[in-house]
N, C-alpha and C positions, 0 to 999 in steps of 0.2 A: 806346716807351719812355718811359717820364715825363719831359717836358720843361720847365723853367720859367726866366723869365728875371724877374730882381730889377733895377730900374732904380733907383740911388739919386743923389740929388743932390749935390753938392760940399758942402753942408753936414753930410751924414754922413760916420761917420769912415770912415777907408780900410780896405778888405777885408785880414785878414789869415789866411791858411790855415794855421794853427799845428796840433800834434797836435789838440788838444782839439776843434776846429773840424772837422778832418777825420774824427774818430772821430765826431761828432753828425751830420754829414751823412751817414756810410757807413750809419748805424745809420738814416736816414732809408731808404736805399735809393740813394743818391747814387752813380755810378761814376766820374762826368765832371763837372772843373767847369774853367769857362774866363771868366777876369775880365777884362773891357775896359774901357778908360778912354778919354773924351774930354776935352775942355776942361772941362766943366762936370757930365758925369755917368761913373758909375761902371756897369758892368752885369756882373752875374754871374749865366752861365748854369748850370743844373744840368742834370745829366741822369743816367737809369738807369735799367732794365730793372722793378728792384723799387721805383721812386720815385713814389709815389702824389703828382703834383703838386697836383692838386688839394685833397686831401686834407691835407696836409702844407705847404703854404705857408709858414702864420705860423712853425711849428716851423722851414723853411728859412731865413726869415728872419732868426729869432734864433736860430740857428747862426752864420750869418756875421757877427753884431752888429748887426743893426739890428731896430730896432722895425717888425711888421707892418704898421702905419698911418704909419712914414715912408718906407715904398717903395713903388712902382709895379711892379704883378705882371704879366707877359705871359705865357697860355698860347698854347700852338701854335693855329693855324688850318688851316695847312695846309704841308706837307713835300712836297718832292719832289725828285727826282734826274734832272737834266738829261744828257743825253746829245748829241755832236754827232753826227749821222746823217754815213755814207759821202759823199763828193761835194758835201758842202755846206760851201756860204764863211758 
């Protein structure tokens, strides 16, 4: 699954997921969007089985309304599921 995290500082406009944005992201293969907001930063997590995060980073940033050079792009380096073992505290 392709995953990409766009980090926007407070100077960037608010992310709005209207029909045009959703259609543009879907065309890139994105099937899941999560928007997280802190005091000074907004993060937009994009995922999809058909999403080419490496090749579509600039188009994805543009789709959510930010210039590619105005966003910090994080790509996954590790993903792991954690399960508690029976009898362990």
